[in-house]
C-alpha positions, -999 to 999 in steps of 0.1 A, spaced: 615 -543 -277 624 -511 -256 652 -516 -230 650 -499 -194 676 -479 -178 674 -462 -145 688 -425 -141 706 -412 -111 675 -392 -102 654 -426 -98 638 -421 -131 633 -452 -153 640 -445 -189 628 -466 -222 653 -466 -249 649 -481 -283 675 -509 -288 691 -496 -318 697 -465 -297 705 -483 -264 733 -502 -281 752 -469 -287 747 -456 -252 779 -453 -232 781 -450 -194 791 -413 -198 757 -406 -215 739 -406 -180 740 -374 -160 763 -370 -132 750 -378 -98 729 -350 -83 704 -348 -57 673 -369 -68 638 -355 -73 622 -371 -43 651 -357 -21 649 -323 -35 610 -324 -32 611 -337 4 636 -307 11 614 -284 -3 586 -291 23 604 -269 47 601 -239 23 574 -212 20 539 -229 6 542 -209 -25 573 -225 -35 562 -259 -33 540 -263 -64 568 -242 -84 597 -268 -70 571 -296 -77 566 -285 -113 602 -278 -119 615 -311 -107 589 -329 -128 600 -309 -160 637 -315 -151 631 -353 -150 616 -350 -185 645 -329 -198 670 -355 -184 652 -384 -200 652 -366 -235 688 -357 -232 699 -392 -223 679 -405 -253 692 -381 -276 729 -386 -263 727 -421 -273 711 -413 -308 737 -387 -318 764 -413 -314 746 -434 -339 746 -406 -366 769 -405 -395 798 -380 -390 786 -351 -411 751 -350 -392 768 -356 -359 785 -322 -356 753 -302 -359 736 -326 -337 762 -325 -311 761 -287 -310 724 -284 -303 728 -313 -277 754 -290 -261 729 -264 -259 701 -286 -244 727 -296 -217 735 -258 -209 697 -253 -206 693 -283 -184 722 -271 -161 707 -236 -158 673 -250 -150 686 -274 -123 707 -247 -109 675 -225 -105 658 -253 -85 686 -259 -63 688 -224 -55 649 -221 -49 652 -253 -26 681 -241 -7 670 -202 -1 634 -206 -4 631 -195 33 648 -161 23 628 -157 -9 598 -132 -10 567 -143 -32 579 -119 -59 615 -135 -60 598 -168 -60 577 -156 -91 608 -142 -108 624 -177 -105 593 -193 -120 596 -170 -148 631 -179 -156 622 -215 -153 595 -212 -176 618 -194 -201 643 -222 -199 616 -249 -203 605 -231 -235 641 -231 -246 644 -268 -240 612 -275 -262 626 -253 -289 662 -269 -288 647 -303 -287 627 -297 -318 658 -281 -336 678 -313 -328 651 -336 -341 651 -316 -374 687 -312 -375 692 -350 -371 663 -355 -396 647 -378 -369 626 -408 -378 592 -416 -360 611 -441 -341 635 -415 -323 607 -391 -319 585 -418 -303 616 -431 -280 619 -392 -268 583 -388 -261 579 -421 -242 610 -414 -221 595 -379 -212 561 -395 -204 579 -422 -184 598 -396 -164 568 -377 -155 549 -409 -144 578 -418 -121 579 -383 -108 543 -380 -101 542 -411 -81 572 -397 -60 552 -365 -54 519 -384 -44 541 -404 -20 554 -372 -5 519 -357 -3 506 -391 16 534 -386 40 528 -352 46 491 -359 52 501 -380 84 506 -345 100 470 -335 94 444 -342 120 420 -372 112 388 -352 105 404 -333 80 419 -362 58 390 -375 39 389 -345 15 425 -347 12 423 -384 5 399 -377 -22 420 -351 -38 451 -374 -37 430 -402 -55 424 -378 -81 460 -371 -85 466 -408 -86 444 -413 -115 464 -387 -135 494 -409 -129 478 -440 -138 466 -426 -170 502 -423 -180 503 -460 -186 477 -460 -213 496 -431 -229 525 -449 -230 512 -479 -246 497 -455 -273 532 -439 -277 545 -473 -287 522 -477 -315 522 -441 -326 526 -430 -362 533 -397 -378 498 -384 -374 491 -397 -339 526 -385 -325 516 -346 -322 483 -356 -305 502 -376 -281 527 -348 -274 496 -326 -268 480 -350 -246 511 -350 -222 510 -313 -221 474 -314 -211 482 -340 -184 510 -319 -171 489 -289 -165 462 -311 -151 485 -326 -126 502 -294 -118 470 -277 -109 457 -306 -87 490 -310 -69 491 -273 -59 456 -277 -47 464 -307 -23 495 -290 -12 473 -258 -3 447 -280 14 475 -298 36 490 -265 44 456 -250 56 448 -280 75 481 -277 96 472 -242 105 
């Protein structure tokens, strides 16, 4: 049975028992502003920044969840394999910290940033996300990870996204209160569509638990597709709320 941990950002993380048993308190990331806090703070920034911040915060929750799972797995490795895995894990943490720093700067300075500057930040975040994916695969190959670890990492990432999506939906619902009544039905419908994406995550989590080598790649692709669909729908709802306020 998988065990559940709660990260400082408010993300529930599922960890395999053999990995959880090796997990020390230091494996958890240091206390930083949570995703819900940063997302709420971002609402005072330019409309173009909001989807970027939402996208980045969702990805950060995934990165944190993956690193926490790998941190515990590394401690379970034999000494000769642990050094190589530790080196890759250190690079993953560096990528994660740079990613977080870019988000915090965008939240703090969004009012002063032009659309072009926000686009530059998004490009940097995209590059760091690509680096994370590459380094994660490097770790799994270095550690000669069995399907159990790959499944635990994917499940942790899926759960982190699901929790973040629910936070984002709650924030949009709160924002909707500032919209005049006659404009709310269309926004309600769009938010309901967002909720369906989040609800579908539970079905994917169940499938991940049963995944074999052949199914694992398909489930990974399914999560990527779900991210893109949610991000696009979220940006549409946010734009609709912003237009309704004008």
